BALOBA-1460 file (C-alpha; in Angstrom, 3 decimals):
// residues 317
<rec num="1" residu="m" x="104.540" y="61.730" z="-18.807"/>
<rec num="2" residu="d" x="104.365" y="62.217" z="-22.565"/>
<rec num="3" residu="d" x="105.225" y="65.396" z="-24.413"/>
<rec num="4" residu="g" x="103.702" y="68.730" z="-23.543"/>
<rec num="5" residu="r" x="101.661" y="70.868" z="-25.837"/>
<rec num="6" residu="l" x="101.996" y="74.476" z="-26.880"/>
<rec num="7" residu="g" x="98.302" y="75.037" z="-27.537"/>
<rec num="8" residu="r" x="95.120" y="73.402" z="-28.725"/>
<rec num="9" residu="d" x="93.697" y="71.831" z="-31.863"/>
<rec num="10" residu="l" x="93.485" y="74.025" z="-34.949"/>
<rec num="11" residu="e" x="89.709" y="73.535" z="-35.052"/>
<rec num="12" residu="r" x="88.151" y="76.729" z="-33.782"/>
<rec num="13" residu="p" x="87.315" y="76.190" z="-30.097"/>
<rec num="14" residu="p" x="84.298" y="77.780" z="-28.424"/>
<rec num="15" residu="v" x="84.903" y="81.489" z="-27.916"/>
<rec num="16" residu="k" x="84.770" y="83.263" z="-24.590"/>
<rec num="17" residu="e" x="82.738" y="86.356" z="-23.877"/>
<rec num="18" residu="v" x="85.114" y="89.334" z="-23.817"/>
<rec num="19" residu="v" x="84.234" y="92.973" z="-24.437"/>
<rec num="20" residu="s" x="86.112" y="95.141" z="-26.996"/>
<rec num="21" residu="h" x="88.352" y="92.431" z="-28.358"/>
<rec num="22" residu="k" x="89.466" y="91.431" z="-31.844"/>
<rec num="23" residu="a" x="90.432" y="87.932" z="-32.936"/>
<rec num="24" residu="g" x="90.691" y="86.000" z="-36.168"/>
<rec num="25" residu="f" x="92.627" y="83.666" z="-38.425"/>
<rec num="26" residu="v" x="95.192" y="85.080" z="-40.849"/>
<rec num="27" residu="v" x="96.714" y="82.818" z="-43.516"/>
<rec num="28" residu="l" x="100.186" y="83.437" z="-44.944"/>
<rec num="29" residu="l" x="100.147" y="82.331" z="-48.567"/>
<rec num="30" residu="g" x="102.823" y="82.415" z="-51.260"/>
<rec num="31" residu="r" x="105.168" y="80.491" z="-53.523"/>
<rec num="32" residu="p" x="107.970" y="78.364" z="-52.011"/>
<rec num="33" residu="n" x="110.738" y="80.430" z="-50.431"/>
<rec num="34" residu="a" x="108.686" y="83.648" z="-50.401"/>
<rec num="35" residu="g" x="109.531" y="84.106" z="-46.706"/>
<rec num="36" residu="k" x="106.302" y="83.029" z="-44.999"/>
<rec num="37" residu="s" x="107.996" y="81.166" z="-42.129"/>
<rec num="38" residu="t" x="110.458" y="84.006" z="-41.592"/>
<rec num="39" residu="l" x="107.538" y="86.433" z="-41.436"/>
<rec num="40" residu="l" x="105.632" y="84.269" z="-38.952"/>
<rec num="41" residu="n" x="108.675" y="84.080" z="-36.678"/>
<rec num="42" residu="a" x="109.286" y="87.812" z="-36.975"/>
<rec num="43" residu="l" x="105.704" y="88.696" z="-36.051"/>
<rec num="44" residu="l" x="105.713" y="86.280" z="-33.102"/>
<rec num="45" residu="k" x="109.194" y="87.472" z="-32.061"/>
<rec num="46" residu="t" x="110.112" y="83.836" z="-31.511"/>
<rec num="47" residu="k" x="111.224" y="80.991" z="-33.758"/>
<rec num="48" residu="l" x="108.249" y="78.703" z="-34.287"/>
<rec num="49" residu="s" x="108.566" y="77.670" z="-37.950"/>
<rec num="50" residu="i" x="111.810" y="76.214" z="-39.258"/>
<rec num="51" residu="v" x="113.523" y="78.212" z="-41.991"/>
<rec num="52" residu="s" x="116.050" y="77.474" z="-44.708"/>
<rec num="53" residu="p" x="117.260" y="79.129" z="-47.916"/>
<rec num="54" residu="k" x="116.174" y="75.935" z="-49.688"/>
<rec num="55" residu="p" x="112.601" y="76.005" z="-51.046"/>
<rec num="56" residu="q" x="109.844" y="73.691" z="-49.812"/>
<rec num="57" residu="t" x="111.120" y="73.672" z="-46.244"/>
<rec num="58" residu="t" x="107.638" y="74.080" z="-44.737"/>
<rec num="59" residu="r" x="105.569" y="70.914" z="-45.043"/>
<rec num="60" residu="h" x="102.758" y="71.533" z="-42.575"/>
<rec num="61" residu="k" x="100.200" y="74.167" z="-41.703"/>
<rec num="62" residu="i" x="101.548" y="75.754" z="-38.522"/>
<rec num="63" residu="l" x="99.536" y="77.969" z="-36.201"/>
<rec num="64" residu="g" x="101.249" y="80.787" z="-34.343"/>
<rec num="65" residu="i" x="99.183" y="82.759" z="-31.830"/>
<rec num="66" residu="l" x="100.019" y="86.449" z="-31.487"/>
<rec num="67" residu="g" x="98.293" y="88.106" z="-28.560"/>
<rec num="68" residu="g" x="98.247" y="91.745" z="-27.541"/>
<rec num="69" residu="d" x="96.177" y="94.366" z="-25.773"/>
<rec num="70" residu="g" x="92.651" y="93.703" z="-27.035"/>
<rec num="71" residu="y" x="93.505" y="91.305" z="-29.851"/>
<rec num="72" residu="q" x="94.525" y="87.773" z="-30.738"/>
<rec num="73" residu="i" x="95.879" y="87.043" z="-34.217"/>
<rec num="74" residu="c" x="95.948" y="83.369" z="-35.205"/>
<rec num="75" residu="l" x="98.633" y="83.255" z="-37.895"/>
<rec num="76" residu="l" x="98.808" y="80.225" z="-40.194"/>
<rec num="77" residu="d" x="102.083" y="79.460" z="-41.936"/>
<rec num="78" residu="t" x="101.527" y="77.226" z="-44.974"/>
<rec num="79" residu="p" x="103.650" y="75.218" z="-47.411"/>
<rec num="80" residu="g" x="104.601" y="77.079" z="-50.557"/>
<rec num="81" residu="m" x="102.057" y="76.935" z="-53.360"/>
<rec num="82" residu="i" x="104.058" y="74.758" z="-55.758"/>
<rec num="83" residu="p" x="102.850" y="75.585" z="-59.293"/>
<rec num="84" residu="d" x="103.585" y="72.181" z="-60.852"/>
<rec num="85" residu="p" x="103.849" y="69.362" z="-58.280"/>
<rec num="86" residu="r" x="106.249" y="66.641" z="-59.428"/>
<rec num="87" residu="d" x="105.341" y="63.943" z="-56.923"/>
<rec num="88" residu="p" x="102.528" y="63.072" z="-54.480"/>
<rec num="89" residu="l" x="104.327" y="64.810" z="-51.602"/>
<rec num="90" residu="q" x="104.449" y="68.109" z="-53.470"/>
<rec num="91" residu="g" x="100.820" y="67.600" z="-54.449"/>
<rec num="92" residu="a" x="99.879" y="67.080" z="-50.801"/>
<rec num="93" residu="l" x="101.755" y="70.229" z="-49.731"/>
<rec num="94" residu="r" x="99.984" y="72.254" z="-52.396"/>
<rec num="95" residu="k" x="96.589" y="70.959" z="-51.217"/>
<rec num="96" residu="t" x="97.448" y="71.902" z="-47.628"/>
<rec num="97" residu="a" x="98.072" y="75.493" z="-48.690"/>
<rec num="98" residu="q" x="94.956" y="75.578" z="-50.895"/>
<rec num="99" residu="h" x="92.732" y="74.284" z="-48.112"/>
<rec num="100" residu="a" x="94.143" y="76.843" z="-45.688"/>
<rec num="101" residu="a" x="93.235" y="79.628" z="-48.105"/>
<rec num="102" residu="h" x="89.631" y="78.420" z="-48.341"/>
<rec num="103" residu="d" x="89.001" y="77.344" z="-44.759"/>
<rec num="104" residu="e" x="87.405" y="79.585" z="-42.141"/>
<rec num="105" residu="v" x="89.811" y="82.465" z="-42.688"/>
<rec num="106" residu="d" x="89.403" y="86.159" z="-41.903"/>
<rec num="107" residu="i" x="92.400" y="87.642" z="-43.768"/>
<rec num="108" residu="l" x="94.784" y="86.375" z="-46.445"/>
<rec num="109" residu="i" x="98.325" y="87.722" z="-46.588"/>
<rec num="110" residu="l" x="99.697" y="87.117" z="-50.073"/>
<rec num="111" residu="l" x="103.474" y="87.214" z="-49.749"/>
<rec num="112" residu="v" x="105.336" y="87.790" z="-53.011"/>
<rec num="113" residu="e" x="108.958" y="88.283" z="-54.037"/>
<rec num="114" residu="p" x="110.346" y="91.265" z="-56.003"/>
<rec num="115" residu="a" x="110.351" y="89.435" z="-59.347"/>
<rec num="116" residu="p" x="107.864" y="89.796" z="-62.212"/>
<rec num="117" residu="p" x="105.102" y="87.155" z="-61.898"/>
<rec num="118" residu="d" x="104.217" y="84.890" z="-64.812"/>
<rec num="119" residu="d" x="100.704" y="84.615" z="-66.218"/>
<rec num="120" residu="a" x="100.012" y="81.287" z="-64.483"/>
<rec num="121" residu="t" x="100.838" y="82.782" z="-61.083"/>
<rec num="122" residu="l" x="98.615" y="85.811" z="-61.653"/>
<rec num="123" residu="k" x="95.777" y="83.578" z="-62.803"/>
<rec num="124" residu="e" x="96.109" y="81.382" z="-59.719"/>
<rec num="125" residu="w" x="96.186" y="84.272" z="-57.256"/>
<rec num="126" residu="s" x="93.266" y="85.906" z="-59.055"/>
<rec num="127" residu="a" x="91.195" y="82.754" z="-58.549"/>
<rec num="128" residu="i" x="92.052" y="82.672" z="-54.843"/>
<rec num="129" residu="a" x="91.117" y="86.351" z="-54.522"/>
<rec num="130" residu="r" x="87.580" y="85.531" z="-55.616"/>
<rec num="131" residu="c" x="86.961" y="83.757" z="-52.296"/>
<rec num="132" residu="g" x="85.916" y="87.144" z="-50.901"/>
<rec num="133" residu="v" x="88.369" y="87.248" z="-47.985"/>
<rec num="134" residu="p" x="90.288" y="90.537" z="-47.582"/>
<rec num="135" residu="i" x="93.778" y="90.213" z="-49.081"/>
<rec num="136" residu="i" x="96.827" y="92.116" z="-47.883"/>
<rec num="137" residu="l" x="99.398" y="92.076" z="-50.668"/>
<rec num="138" residu="v" x="102.890" y="92.059" z="-49.169"/>
<rec num="139" residu="l" x="106.066" y="92.472" z="-51.210"/>
<rec num="140" residu="n" x="108.834" y="90.823" z="-49.201"/>
<rec num="141" residu="k" x="112.638" y="91.003" z="-49.479"/>
<rec num="142" residu="i" x="112.781" y="94.724" z="-50.244"/>
<rec num="143" residu="d" x="116.219" y="94.721" z="-48.618"/>
<rec num="144" residu="l" x="117.633" y="92.911" z="-51.659"/>
<rec num="145" residu="p" x="119.171" y="94.936" z="-54.525"/>
<rec num="146" residu="s" x="116.722" y="95.734" z="-57.319"/>
<rec num="147" residu="a" x="116.418" y="97.934" z="-60.367"/>
<rec num="148" residu="a" x="114.791" y="101.343" z="-59.943"/>
<rec num="149" residu="g" x="111.029" y="101.106" z="-60.279"/>
<rec num="150" residu="s" x="110.974" y="97.307" z="-60.412"/>
<rec num="151" residu="h" x="109.030" y="96.993" z="-57.171"/>
<rec num="152" residu="d" x="106.302" y="99.272" z="-58.523"/>
<rec num="153" residu="a" x="105.923" y="97.141" z="-61.642"/>
<rec num="154" residu="v" x="105.755" y="93.896" z="-59.665"/>
<rec num="155" residu="l" x="103.125" y="95.263" z="-57.291"/>
<rec num="156" residu="k" x="101.083" y="96.691" z="-60.175"/>
<rec num="157" residu="a" x="100.878" y="93.251" z="-61.798"/>
<rec num="158" residu="y" x="99.695" y="91.619" z="-58.578"/>
<rec num="159" residu="q" x="97.314" y="94.435" z="-57.697"/>
<rec num="160" residu="d" x="95.565" y="94.151" z="-61.054"/>
<rec num="161" residu="a" x="95.135" y="90.405" z="-60.475"/>
<rec num="162" residu="v" x="93.956" y="90.265" z="-56.862"/>
<rec num="163" residu="q" x="92.553" y="93.734" z="-56.065"/>
<rec num="164" residu="p" x="93.977" y="93.714" z="-52.524"/>
<rec num="165" residu="a" x="92.548" y="95.616" z="-49.590"/>
<rec num="166" residu="a" x="96.035" y="96.884" z="-48.732"/>
<rec num="167" residu="v" x="99.557" y="96.820" z="-50.187"/>
<rec num="168" residu="l" x="102.803" y="96.808" z="-48.214"/>
<rec num="169" residu="r" x="106.539" y="96.438" z="-48.773"/>
<rec num="170" residu="i" x="108.502" y="94.651" z="-46.062"/>
<rec num="171" residu="s" x="111.656" y="92.771" z="-45.232"/>
<rec num="172" residu="a" x="110.752" y="89.862" z="-42.963"/>
<rec num="173" residu="v" x="114.384" y="88.954" z="-42.352"/>
<rec num="174" residu="r" x="115.228" y="92.523" z="-41.286"/>
<rec num="175" residu="k" x="111.856" y="93.025" z="-39.548"/>
<rec num="176" residu="q" x="111.287" y="96.118" z="-41.657"/>
<rec num="177" residu="n" x="107.797" y="97.665" z="-41.826"/>
<rec num="178" residu="l" x="106.204" y="94.908" z="-39.721"/>
<rec num="179" residu="d" x="104.427" y="97.445" z="-37.506"/>
<rec num="180" residu="a" x="102.593" y="98.715" z="-40.574"/>
<rec num="181" residu="l" x="101.594" y="95.155" z="-41.480"/>
<rec num="182" residu="l" x="100.318" y="94.515" z="-37.970"/>
<rec num="183" residu="k" x="98.275" y="97.724" z="-38.174"/>
<rec num="184" residu="e" x="96.667" y="96.613" z="-41.448"/>
<rec num="185" residu="i" x="95.806" y="93.223" z="-39.938"/>
<rec num="186" residu="l" x="94.243" y="94.721" z="-36.824"/>
<rec num="187" residu="e" x="92.141" y="97.130" z="-38.877"/>
<rec num="188" residu="r" x="90.532" y="94.165" z="-40.668"/>
<rec num="189" residu="l" x="90.339" y="91.683" z="-37.805"/>
<rec num="190" residu="p" x="86.727" y="91.068" z="-36.717"/>
<rec num="191" residu="d" x="85.407" y="91.889" z="-33.263"/>
<rec num="192" residu="c" x="85.584" y="88.580" z="-31.463"/>
<rec num="193" residu="p" x="86.628" y="87.082" z="-28.117"/>
<rec num="194" residu="p" x="89.942" y="85.167" z="-28.093"/>
<rec num="195" residu="f" x="89.973" y="81.591" z="-29.373"/>
<rec num="196" residu="y" x="92.878" y="80.425" z="-27.210"/>
<rec num="197" residu="d" x="93.939" y="80.945" z="-23.625"/>
<rec num="198" residu="e" x="96.441" y="83.702" z="-22.972"/>
<rec num="199" residu="g" x="100.020" y="82.484" z="-23.232"/>
<rec num="200" residu="n" x="99.376" y="79.782" z="-25.829"/>
<rec num="201" residu="l" x="101.889" y="79.992" z="-28.665"/>
<rec num="202" residu="s" x="100.608" y="77.235" z="-30.963"/>
<rec num="203" residu="d" x="98.268" y="74.269" z="-31.195"/>
<rec num="204" residu="r" x="100.994" y="71.673" z="-31.797"/>
<rec num="205" residu="f" x="102.572" y="69.109" z="-29.499"/>
<rec num="206" residu="e" x="106.189" y="69.710" z="-28.531"/>
<rec num="207" residu="r" x="107.158" y="66.494" z="-30.329"/>
<rec num="208" residu="f" x="106.002" y="68.069" z="-33.606"/>
<rec num="209" residu="f" x="108.453" y="70.942" z="-33.155"/>
<rec num="210" residu="v" x="111.201" y="68.525" z="-32.141"/>
<rec num="211" residu="a" x="110.770" y="66.679" z="-35.454"/>
<rec num="212" residu="e" x="110.776" y="69.985" z="-37.316"/>
<rec num="213" residu="i" x="113.990" y="71.106" z="-35.593"/>
<rec num="214" residu="i" x="115.728" y="67.886" z="-36.608"/>
<rec num="215" residu="r" x="114.500" y="68.335" z="-40.168"/>
<rec num="216" residu="e" x="115.788" y="71.903" z="-40.178"/>
<rec num="217" residu="q" x="119.246" y="70.626" z="-39.297"/>
<rec num="218" residu="v" x="118.997" y="68.154" z="-42.191"/>
<rec num="219" residu="f" x="118.407" y="71.133" z="-44.482"/>
<rec num="220" residu="e" x="121.425" y="72.864" z="-42.944"/>
<rec num="221" residu="l" x="123.852" y="69.941" z="-43.162"/>
<rec num="222" residu="y" x="122.959" y="68.188" z="-46.404"/>
<rec num="223" residu="s" x="122.569" y="69.283" z="-49.997"/>
<rec num="224" residu="q" x="121.136" y="68.147" z="-53.320"/>
<rec num="225" residu="e" x="118.216" y="65.733" z="-52.920"/>
<rec num="226" residu="i" x="118.785" y="64.710" z="-49.280"/>
<rec num="227" residu="p" x="116.740" y="67.431" z="-47.479"/>
<rec num="228" residu="h" x="113.692" y="66.839" z="-49.661"/>
<rec num="229" residu="a" x="114.058" y="63.037" z="-49.632"/>
<rec num="230" residu="t" x="113.964" y="62.741" z="-45.836"/>
<rec num="231" residu="a" x="111.169" y="62.693" z="-43.269"/>
<rec num="232" residu="v" x="111.507" y="62.812" z="-39.490"/>
<rec num="233" residu="v" x="109.241" y="61.021" z="-37.044"/>
<rec num="234" residu="v" x="109.610" y="61.305" z="-33.262"/>
<rec num="235" residu="e" x="108.895" y="57.767" z="-32.087"/>
<rec num="236" residu="t" x="109.253" y="58.350" z="-28.325"/>
<rec num="237" residu="y" x="109.291" y="61.460" z="-26.165"/>
<rec num="238" residu="k" x="109.587" y="60.916" z="-22.414"/>
<rec num="239" residu="e" x="109.836" y="63.728" z="-19.914"/>
<rec num="240" residu="r" x="112.154" y="63.009" z="-16.995"/>
<rec num="241" residu="p" x="111.519" y="65.394" z="-14.077"/>
<rec num="242" residu="g" x="114.881" y="66.302" z="-12.621"/>
<rec num="243" residu="g" x="116.727" y="64.693" z="-15.522"/>
<rec num="244" residu="k" x="117.081" y="64.855" z="-19.290"/>
<rec num="245" residu="d" x="114.035" y="64.234" z="-21.467"/>
<rec num="246" residu="e" x="114.502" y="61.179" z="-23.689"/>
<rec num="247" residu="i" x="113.772" y="61.580" z="-27.395"/>
<rec num="248" residu="y" x="114.048" y="58.837" z="-30.010"/>
<rec num="249" residu="a" x="113.532" y="59.894" z="-33.637"/>
<rec num="250" residu="t" x="113.640" y="58.125" z="-36.982"/>
<rec num="251" residu="l" x="115.064" y="59.790" z="-40.069"/>
<rec num="252" residu="y" x="113.471" y="58.152" z="-43.100"/>
<rec num="253" residu="i" x="115.221" y="58.048" z="-46.472"/>
<rec num="254" residu="e" x="113.853" y="56.767" z="-49.754"/>
<rec num="255" residu="r" x="116.879" y="55.187" z="-51.482"/>
<rec num="256" residu="d" x="119.622" y="52.831" z="-50.275"/>
<rec num="257" residu="g" x="122.423" y="55.129" z="-51.472"/>
<rec num="258" residu="q" x="121.220" y="57.981" z="-49.252"/>
<rec num="259" residu="k" x="122.103" y="56.219" z="-45.999"/>
<rec num="260" residu="g" x="125.839" y="56.574" z="-46.576"/>
<rec num="261" residu="i" x="125.402" y="60.297" z="-47.230"/>
<rec num="262" residu="i" x="123.365" y="60.730" z="-44.041"/>
<rec num="263" residu="l" x="125.920" y="58.845" z="-41.957"/>
<rec num="264" residu="g" x="128.983" y="60.475" z="-43.494"/>
<rec num="265" residu="p" x="132.560" y="59.161" z="-43.056"/>
<rec num="266" residu="g" x="132.621" y="56.994" z="-39.950"/>
<rec num="267" residu="g" x="129.141" y="58.227" z="-39.009"/>
<rec num="268" residu="r" x="130.495" y="61.705" z="-38.253"/>
<rec num="269" residu="t" x="127.846" y="63.633" z="-40.198"/>
<rec num="270" residu="l" x="124.982" y="61.887" z="-38.420"/>
<rec num="271" residu="r" x="126.634" y="62.540" z="-35.052"/>
<rec num="272" residu="d" x="126.935" y="66.201" z="-36.021"/>
<rec num="273" residu="l" x="123.252" y="66.224" z="-36.954"/>
<rec num="274" residu="v" x="122.291" y="64.778" z="-33.570"/>
<rec num="275" residu="k" x="124.536" y="67.215" z="-31.687"/>
<rec num="276" residu="r" x="123.203" y="70.260" z="-33.503"/>
<rec num="277" residu="s" x="119.593" y="69.076" z="-33.247"/>
<rec num="278" residu="q" x="119.905" y="68.381" z="-29.534"/>
<rec num="279" residu="k" x="121.297" y="71.867" z="-28.895"/>
<rec num="280" residu="a" x="118.487" y="73.512" z="-30.902"/>
<rec num="281" residu="i" x="115.826" y="71.406" z="-29.169"/>
<rec num="282" residu="e" x="117.161" y="72.346" z="-25.742"/>
<rec num="283" residu="e" x="117.088" y="76.024" z="-26.679"/>
<rec num="284" residu="f" x="113.499" y="75.688" z="-27.901"/>
<rec num="285" residu="l" x="112.234" y="73.718" z="-24.891"/>
<rec num="286" residu="s" x="114.438" y="75.466" z="-22.289"/>
<rec num="287" residu="r" x="115.386" y="72.115" z="-20.756"/>
<rec num="288" residu="r" x="117.953" y="69.367" z="-21.252"/>
<rec num="289" residu="v" x="117.284" y="66.415" z="-23.580"/>
<rec num="290" residu="e" x="118.971" y="63.213" z="-24.679"/>
<rec num="291" residu="l" x="118.454" y="62.641" z="-28.403"/>
<rec num="292" residu="e" x="118.919" y="59.515" z="-30.501"/>
<rec num="293" residu="v" x="118.313" y="59.462" z="-34.250"/>
<rec num="294" residu="w" x="118.003" y="56.265" z="-36.271"/>
<rec num="295" residu="v" x="118.093" y="56.090" z="-40.083"/>
<rec num="296" residu="k" x="115.602" y="53.830" z="-41.833"/>
<rec num="297" residu="l" x="114.791" y="53.133" z="-45.460"/>
<rec num="298" residu="r" x="111.244" y="53.690" z="-46.727"/>
<rec num="299" residu="k" x="111.574" y="53.257" z="-50.462"/>
<rec num="300" residu="n" x="110.027" y="56.041" z="-52.546"/>
<rec num="301" residu="w" x="108.021" y="57.320" z="-49.583"/>
<rec num="302" residu="r" x="107.302" y="60.617" z="-51.345"/>
<rec num="303" residu="k" x="105.258" y="58.669" z="-53.901"/>
<rec num="304" residu="d" x="103.544" y="56.374" z="-51.390"/>
<rec num="305" residu="e" x="100.158" y="57.532" z="-50.120"/>
<rec num="306" residu="r" x="100.344" y="55.268" z="-47.056"/>
<rec num="307" residu="s" x="103.663" y="56.801" z="-46.009"/>
<rec num="308" residu="l" x="102.424" y="60.337" z="-46.665"/>
<rec num="309" residu="k" x="99.464" y="59.692" z="-44.353"/>
<rec num="310" residu="e" x="101.695" y="58.105" z="-41.715"/>
<rec num="311" residu="f" x="104.071" y="61.084" z="-41.764"/>
<rec num="312" residu="g" x="101.178" y="63.541" z="-41.521"/>
<rec num="313" residu="y" x="101.316" y="65.060" z="-44.990"/>
<rec num="314" residu="i" x="97.885" y="63.748" z="-45.983"/>
<rec num="315" residu="q" x="95.057" y="64.163" z="-43.503"/>
<rec num="316" residu="g" x="92.191" y="61.768" z="-42.928"/>
<rec num="317" residu="g" x="91.120" y="58.817" z="-45.003"/>
């Protein structure tokens, strides 16, 4: 049997008739490293999106389904809105976030950091605000040291640009003020039956999350260009009832010299990557797995449209 699934396709499925129920799609939007994935995980109270202090960790649109008494919030984590893409991969990630903001969305959460925005950022967010979707402006990372009054000035700049329906200050990493954010979301969520069956956490296959977990460990173990120059593809995922699931993954690099860095002295770093990834995968799936990771060269894949489509960063066509 092939891999299981945590939910359904992201396309809105037919709704079910339910009385006194709210449901809708809420997009988390922001610059790289604003804390969108951390916020998604905090709201879901489970780790769904991978996180790293390094920017541009999120490369896909990830749906997390938050259900409660009389509501279902479909939260969409998105790649950071890179202001000036430097290669086709960054351009594709930016388009993913842009499309999410303009798709069939009920609420936009604009997540910003406690630093003064530049004119280009304000102009971009102002343009997005004109889509007519209610915007909740959320200042994240309020747990970090800051000068007196600086948060007020930052929020004033954004408020003037986007005219939000609500403004909040939170710390996603410390789970501070998340109840207030949930309240603001529920107040603006439309009356609607649920889109997904109760208990669904996401719409992605388990193999997608396995690849993401491996990539997260790459971000943890390697530095400089390696995390951003690698892609992970799960080639085979076989469930073994009564035994360990078998997972074979390929770690793609884009230059010959990167293979030695991935392997490390005597292959020790790669073995460490596999060990750590296997442990994290088992914790996520709640079952034992056997993981193998192979390293392959795909020259300049970040600039190759065919590779970007193959790895899922460009949809269609």
